[in-house]
LONUTI-119315 format. One line per 2 residues: their letters; for each residue x, z negated, y negated of C-alpha. Coordinates in Angstrom, 3 decimals, padded with zeros to 6 digits. Example, Ala and Ser with C-alpha at 12.3 -4.5 7.8 and 13.67 -1.06 7.14 Angstrom:
LONUTI-119315
as = 012.300,-007.800,004.500 ~ 013.670,-007.140,001.060
***
This chain:
LONUTI-119315
mn = -057.032,-046.474,051.615 ~ -055.886,-044.769,055.335
le = -054.200,-041.549,053.909 ~ -054.263,-039.610,057.137
lf = -058.184,-040.877,057.807 ~ -059.219,-039.642,054.586
ia = -057.320,-035.842,055.230 ~ -058.943,-036.012,058.903
ar = -062.208,-036.612,056.942 ~ -062.083,-034.000,054.400
ll = -060.008,-031.866,056.661 ~ -063.230,-031.849,060.016
rg = -066.281,-031.641,056.840 ~ -064.565,-028.485,055.688
ke = -066.308,-025.513,055.406 ~ -063.015,-022.906,056.879
ks = -065.214,-020.232,058.834 ~ -062.302,-018.005,058.795
sv = -059.812,-020.138,060.067 ~ -058.561,-018.759,063.573
sv = -058.951,-022.376,064.924 ~ -062.817,-023.080,063.283
pi = -064.336,-021.025,067.504 ~ -061.387,-022.849,069.746
vk = -061.867,-026.035,068.697 ~ -065.771,-025.369,068.166
ia = -065.607,-024.207,072.088 ~ -063.297,-027.478,073.062
vv = -066.362,-029.487,071.878 ~ -068.741,-027.711,073.496
gi = -066.555,-027.956,077.166 ~ -066.571,-031.969,076.079
al = -070.067,-031.927,075.313 ~ -071.271,-030.150,078.620
gv = -069.103,-032.195,080.745 ~ -069.812,-036.044,079.621
cv = -073.646,-034.281,080.099 ~ -073.429,-033.297,083.477
ml = -070.550,-036.422,084.271 ~ -073.825,-038.755,082.872
is = -076.705,-037.088,084.342 ~ -074.492,-037.357,088.443
if = -074.328,-040.929,086.924 ~ -078.574,-041.094,086.282
vi = -079.142,-039.364,089.640 ~ -076.855,-041.588,092.077
tg = -077.404,-044.598,090.089 ~ -081.053,-043.895,090.631
fk = -080.465,-042.287,094.502 ~ -079.227,-046.061,095.083
qe = -082.115,-048.139,093.362 ~ -084.453,-045.996,094.656
it = -082.758,-046.686,098.599 ~ -081.976,-049.552,098.449
tk = -085.350,-050.728,096.042 ~ -087.222,-049.214,099.833
ls = -084.760,-050.745,102.634 ~ -085.845,-053.841,100.970
gf = -089.381,-053.621,100.956 ~ -089.397,-052.789,104.654
ma = -086.627,-055.244,106.142 ~ -085.531,-057.712,103.270
hi = -082.271,-058.387,101.880 ~ -081.060,-060.660,103.926
dv = -082.474,-061.495,107.600 ~ -082.410,-064.927,109.525
ts = -083.513,-063.764,114.022 ~ -082.736,-066.129,116.823
yg = -079.602,-065.151,119.060 ~ -081.182,-064.836,122.347
kd = -083.175,-061.755,124.221 ~ -083.789,-060.207,121.820
qd = -083.261,-057.047,123.848 ~ -086.693,-055.333,122.103
ls = -088.107,-055.701,118.525 ~ -089.994,-058.439,119.032
ga = -087.054,-060.903,118.858 ~ -086.509,-064.417,120.845
gm = -088.273,-066.549,118.362 ~ -087.073,-069.049,116.087
ia = -088.978,-071.745,114.336 ~ -089.743,-070.876,111.047
sd = -089.987,-074.725,109.477 ~ -092.131,-075.403,105.759
tl = -088.521,-077.177,105.260 ~ -086.389,-074.345,106.470
ll = -088.444,-072.298,104.248 ~ -088.118,-074.446,101.133
ki = -084.786,-075.282,101.546 ~ -084.291,-071.708,101.779
re = -086.886,-070.753,098.273 ~ -085.012,-073.166,096.613
le = -081.106,-071.748,096.163 ~ -080.996,-070.349,093.437
ev = -081.670,-066.109,093.083 ~ -083.687,-065.977,095.609
kq = -087.114,-063.806,095.052 ~ -088.868,-064.406,097.919
vy = -088.626,-066.023,101.533 ~ -091.375,-065.173,103.922
py = -091.655,-065.949,108.164 ~ -092.300,-062.263,109.682
vs = -093.572,-061.388,113.436 ~ -092.580,-057.811,114.788
kp = -093.665,-056.630,117.917 ~ -093.791,-052.693,119.031
ai = -097.045,-051.209,120.104 ~ -098.838,-047.903,120.834
lk = -101.982,-046.823,117.990 ~ -104.533,-045.191,119.659
sk = -107.451,-043.396,117.493 ~ -110.171,-041.272,119.519
te = -107.623,-037.971,119.531 ~ -104.121,-039.219,119.843
vh = -101.500,-042.017,120.278 ~ -098.270,-042.836,118.580
gv = -095.851,-045.899,119.064 ~ -094.990,-048.243,116.150
vl = -093.950,-051.601,114.868 ~ -096.190,-053.990,114.138
kg = -095.220,-056.087,111.400 ~ -096.839,-059.339,110.837
id = -097.400,-061.627,108.092 ~ -098.828,-063.721,106.476
sv = -100.936,-064.292,102.352 ~ -097.727,-065.765,101.130
yd = -096.128,-063.174,101.486 ~ -095.866,-060.955,098.367
aa = -096.996,-056.937,098.465 ~ -096.091,-055.705,095.662
fy = -093.777,-052.761,097.205 ~ -096.901,-051.851,099.439
qn = -098.731,-052.220,095.923 ~ -096.385,-049.799,094.410
yl = -096.689,-047.060,097.090 ~ -100.156,-047.380,098.332
ke = -102.621,-043.924,097.998 ~ -105.693,-044.924,099.414
ga = -107.730,-047.570,099.951 ~ -106.801,-051.521,099.660
lp = -104.168,-054.586,100.900 ~ -105.376,-056.158,103.794
nf = -106.318,-059.971,102.924 ~ -104.534,-061.619,105.634
at = -105.523,-064.850,103.411 ~ -108.649,-065.420,105.391
tr = -109.525,-068.358,107.786 ~ -109.165,-066.509,111.229
as = -106.747,-063.630,112.189 ~ -107.694,-060.027,110.139
ne = -108.122,-057.180,111.353 ~ -107.115,-055.113,108.990
il = -103.798,-053.738,109.004 ~ -102.561,-051.302,106.683
ls = -100.337,-047.945,107.748 ~ -099.170,-045.169,106.321
ss = -099.863,-041.607,105.492 ~ -097.939,-040.357,108.231
va = -099.103,-041.972,110.825 ~ -102.646,-042.163,109.917
tl = -101.862,-037.957,109.885 ~ -100.538,-037.908,113.313
ls = -103.236,-040.587,114.963 ~ -105.943,-038.127,112.520
ie = -107.799,-041.234,111.013 ~ -108.844,-042.314,108.074
vg = -109.450,-045.903,105.943 ~ -112.044,-047.572,107.346
dk = -111.705,-045.872,110.281 ~ -111.235,-048.207,114.283
ln = -107.861,-048.409,116.521 ~ -106.635,-050.139,119.231
ah = -103.547,-051.401,119.259 ~ -101.873,-051.303,123.111
fv = -099.286,-053.755,123.529 ~ -096.760,-053.939,126.657
qn = -095.726,-057.152,128.242 ~ -097.798,-058.967,131.152
pp = -099.921,-058.302,131.229 ~ -100.440,-055.852,129.053
rv = -102.718,-056.832,125.769 ~ -105.430,-054.400,123.606
rp = -106.293,-055.299,120.122 ~ -108.481,-053.282,117.728
fv = -108.028,-052.913,114.540 ~ -109.529,-052.060,111.351
vq = -107.857,-049.963,108.256 ~ -108.181,-050.944,105.523
gi = -105.076,-048.675,103.501 ~ -102.622,-046.279,103.267
yd = -099.397,-046.022,101.803 ~ -096.600,-043.505,101.157
tg = -093.279,-044.437,100.027 ~ -091.293,-040.964,101.434
fk = -089.487,-043.288,103.722 ~ -089.854,-041.470,106.472
ey = -087.743,-042.247,109.426 ~ -089.895,-046.182,108.124
dd = -093.126,-045.404,107.344 ~ -093.480,-043.532,110.405
lv = -092.961,-046.807,111.974 ~ -093.708,-050.086,110.116
vl = -097.141,-051.092,110.439 ~ -098.329,-054.535,108.345
cd = -100.723,-056.829,110.276 ~ -101.689,-060.318,110.456
ir = -098.766,-062.489,111.486 ~ -101.849,-064.423,113.699
hl = -102.835,-061.745,116.012 ~ -099.154,-061.614,117.364
qr = -097.783,-064.785,117.794 ~ -101.566,-065.788,119.889
ln = -099.367,-062.476,121.666 ~ -096.056,-063.773,121.951
gw = -097.748,-067.660,123.047 ~ -096.331,-069.027,120.237
kd = -097.287,-071.956,117.319 ~ -097.567,-071.267,113.783
nq = -094.489,-072.161,112.928 ~ -093.261,-069.378,115.594
at = -091.398,-065.830,114.227 ~ -089.100,-062.981,114.542
gv = -087.065,-064.012,111.755 ~ -087.024,-064.828,108.005
av = -086.601,-062.732,105.914 ~ -085.434,-063.541,101.912
el = -085.521,-060.621,099.280 ~ -082.789,-061.139,095.781
fs = -082.978,-061.024,092.389 ~ -079.092,-058.666,092.848
le = -078.389,-057.508,095.854 ~ -074.779,-058.335,094.119
mi = -076.121,-061.749,095.265 ~ -076.145,-060.938,098.666
pk = -072.282,-061.881,099.593 ~ -073.008,-065.590,098.364
lr = -077.156,-066.525,099.085 ~ -075.728,-064.881,102.781
vd = -072.902,-067.943,103.054 ~ -075.446,-070.945,100.863
id = -077.934,-069.720,104.061 ~ -075.691,-070.531,106.707
dv = -075.065,-073.288,105.065 ~ -079.043,-074.921,105.226
ly = -079.426,-073.604,108.361 ~ -076.833,-075.578,109.720
fh = -077.712,-078.795,107.757 ~ -081.701,-078.081,109.431
dh = -080.918,-077.766,113.372 ~ -077.541,-078.592,114.439
ds = -079.263,-076.741,118.131 ~ -080.657,-073.397,116.637
fn = -078.161,-070.245,117.457 ~ -079.077,-068.317,114.262
ri = -078.209,-064.638,113.315 ~ -077.888,-063.562,110.352
tt = -078.701,-059.612,108.806 ~ -077.631,-058.260,105.604
le = -079.510,-055.449,104.198 ~ -076.093,-052.777,104.222
ta = -075.777,-054.430,108.122 ~ -079.191,-053.447,109.283
ap = -079.230,-049.985,107.907 ~ -075.503,-048.855,108.219
qi = -075.854,-045.040,108.079 ~ -077.785,-045.362,105.232
fd = -075.300,-046.993,103.279 ~ -072.455,-044.766,104.199
wl = -074.282,-041.930,102.849 ~ -074.601,-043.697,099.542
nl = -071.083,-044.277,099.779 ~ -070.394,-040.939,100.586
ln = -072.290,-039.748,097.350 ~ -070.509,-041.829,095.677
mn = -066.887,-040.747,096.547 ~ -068.055,-036.520,095.682
vv = -069.296,-038.188,092.056 ~ -065.820,-039.642,091.786
il = -064.023,-036.224,092.084 ~ -066.164,-034.436,090.129
ls = -066.107,-036.815,087.254 ~ -061.985,-036.977,087.423
li = -062.822,-033.205,088.400 ~ -064.627,-032.509,084.765
ii = -062.721,-035.147,082.579 ~ -059.204,-033.242,083.576
vs = -060.913,-029.817,082.111 ~ -062.119,-031.867,079.318
gf = -058.991,-033.470,078.497 ~ -057.196,-029.858,079.121
nm = -059.749,-027.627,077.058 ~ -059.068,-030.363,073.892
vs = -055.554,-029.982,074.034 ~ -054.936,-025.680,073.985
gl = -057.548,-026.167,071.238 ~ -055.420,-029.787,069.191
li = -052.319,-027.195,070.164 ~ -054.448,-024.280,067.978
li = -055.496,-026.687,065.283 ~ -051.896,-027.438,064.440
ld = -050.768,-024.006,064.643 ~ -053.579,-022.971,062.292
kt = -052.717,-025.918,059.585 ~ -048.894,-024.939,060.492
gm = -048.218,-024.275,056.445 ~ -050.698,-027.693,055.420
ig = -047.932,-029.458,058.044 ~ -044.971,-027.902,055.883
il = -046.027,-029.463,053.245 ~ -047.086,-032.706,053.566
ka = -043.751,-032.755,055.310 ~ -042.149,-031.941,051.756
lg = -044.393,-034.467,049.805 ~ -042.592,-036.867,052.310
ck = -045.130,-037.126,054.712 ~ -043.655,-038.906,058.364
ni = -044.311,-037.290,061.592 ~ -045.558,-040.742,062.761
sl = -048.163,-040.055,060.063 ~ -048.567,-036.320,060.095
kk = -049.817,-037.171,064.452 ~ -052.114,-039.586,063.623
lf = -053.837,-036.997,060.877 ~ -054.347,-034.792,063.835
ly = -055.070,-037.391,066.631 ~ -057.894,-038.870,063.658
ma = -059.378,-035.335,063.151 ~ -059.092,-034.575,067.530
ig = -060.672,-038.290,068.456 ~ -063.552,-037.305,065.639
li = -064.253,-033.139,067.399 ~ -064.487,-035.768,070.861
ak = -066.292,-037.987,069.608 ~ -068.766,-035.170,068.518
gi = -069.229,-033.739,071.656 ~ -069.875,-036.729,073.100
fv = -072.352,-037.579,071.189 ~ -073.547,-034.425,072.272
gn = -073.625,-034.821,075.496 ~ -075.170,-037.853,075.179
il = -078.252,-036.331,073.689 ~ -078.097,-033.256,076.365
af = -078.168,-036.026,079.194 ~ -080.908,-038.153,077.769
vf = -082.635,-035.662,077.091 ~ -082.683,-033.615,080.673
gg = -082.972,-036.909,082.156 ~ -085.867,-037.725,080.541
lq = -087.777,-035.140,081.368 ~ -086.780,-035.270,085.148
yf = -088.169,-039.331,085.229 ~ -091.509,-038.736,082.915
fq = -092.457,-035.337,084.738 ~ -089.661,-034.922,087.825
ii = -089.762,-031.076,087.707 ~ -086.950,-031.477,090.546
rl = -088.625,-032.001,093.958 ~ -086.629,-033.226,096.924
dp = -087.399,-032.802,100.840 ~ -089.031,-036.102,102.154
at = -087.812,-035.912,105.240 ~ -083.919,-035.279,104.436
yy = -083.460,-037.017,100.871 ~ -085.726,-040.579,101.567
md = -088.014,-039.410,098.299 ~ -090.116,-036.275,097.325
tv = -088.532,-036.320,093.455 ~ -084.474,-036.674,091.930
pi = -084.409,-040.373,091.060 ~ -082.852,-041.289,087.755
hf = -082.090,-044.840,086.791 ~ -080.501,-045.311,082.886
dl = -078.068,-048.130,083.199 ~ -076.289,-048.395,079.715
ty = -073.320,-050.032,081.105 ~ -071.957,-046.788,083.017
vl = -073.347,-044.512,079.944 ~ -070.624,-046.994,077.469
ll = -068.168,-047.503,080.464 ~ -068.549,-043.645,080.524
nv = -067.658,-042.696,076.899 ~ -065.364,-045.470,076.395
gv = -062.942,-043.668,079.952 ~ -063.902,-039.870,078.557
ll = -062.587,-040.962,074.577 ~ -059.449,-042.737,076.113
vs = -058.379,-040.180,079.106 ~ -058.559,-037.766,075.719
vl = -056.562,-039.108,073.592 ~ -053.983,-040.388,075.612
ml = -053.861,-036.362,076.599 ~ -053.260,-035.378,072.955
vv = -050.410,-037.718,072.614 ~ -048.228,-035.122,074.068
pt = -049.268,-032.185,072.297 ~ -049.002,-034.233,068.620
il = -045.018,-034.171,069.929 ~ -045.054,-030.598,068.043
is = -045.698,-031.904,065.196 ~ -041.939,-033.338,064.595
ki = -040.505,-030.063,065.954 ~ -041.788,-028.033,062.875
sp = -039.082,-027.562,059.886 ~ -040.804,-027.557,056.269
ik = -039.458,-024.450,055.451 ~ -040.428,-022.476,058.201
ai = -043.663,-024.244,058.063 ~ -044.788,-023.485,054.163
rf = -043.516,-019.385,054.801 ~ -045.780,-019.667,057.877
e = -048.677,-016.660,058.216
***
């Protein structure tokens, strides 16, 4: 039997209401519980922000974008050959979720009363519109599987408000080119992602309209968008796609843009949030550790008499250090357990009821996002336990300086 562990367990289950150390130790445990709770909620929120924003960004721009070098001074791009062979080769790569060609073209939408500049994004029937389906507010998704080019479009609620239009209304899209062109469209659906920067800009339409306006063939596109199952695979897939492009057509010069390079300001903001969270976690861990150190010192002083008796009975200093470390670990584990429960309760309330709201114009979403990642939870709990125990090794040195005779007489 492990004697130190047995005594520590008995002492932790003790009912010493009058002991001086009881309230101090409880305060230390509460400090650890609150610290762990705040740290876990911080991780839930920051991972929620990253997941929500990257999901919205990838819905608008895709994880990897392949475009052609050329006269791409406007958003229309120079145009590239998006052959079935190229799309198939990219689709066969590992971790690729979706591959689709698209055509983007600036336009001015004009309703009966207002005008607004947008970028029409032309897609075909192969495109998986699950992203827009999730944020669909009114109407339905356009049907691009028709024999002739569909006149249906999908735009955001912010654009619909600016143009004072609703689902089913007609409007004209004016294209600034030589000669100028006009195309009539019907609003089939209205979406709202809360990402105002892109909601005000992106309008979905049939790719065949934009190909004809550009004088392109059916296999020509502004670019090829590639969506992956995991963001971590972007660096590897970027190299693999570059190899596919090289062997597919030596004469073409294509540019590969990743999600992070396409929106650097967004990811710089997320990295700044990461830095703030790291500073916050470090400060909370240090404060919680010092709380536990003070609690352990008081616990040692309170049990001085017991230490003297155990030393008189032949107990070695190393055994006594283990005893108090076991007690400290038990108290820390209790604080971590309570902190986890509080964090998941508060996080769950926000996740299901969206109590705390945000300004979409500033944060790109209307509520504080919560994402539960058990890997981060486990790492944080283990980290807090290890750091706290390492900090508690120093105060246990005090035990070796306690004299048995003086300790037994200590009051």
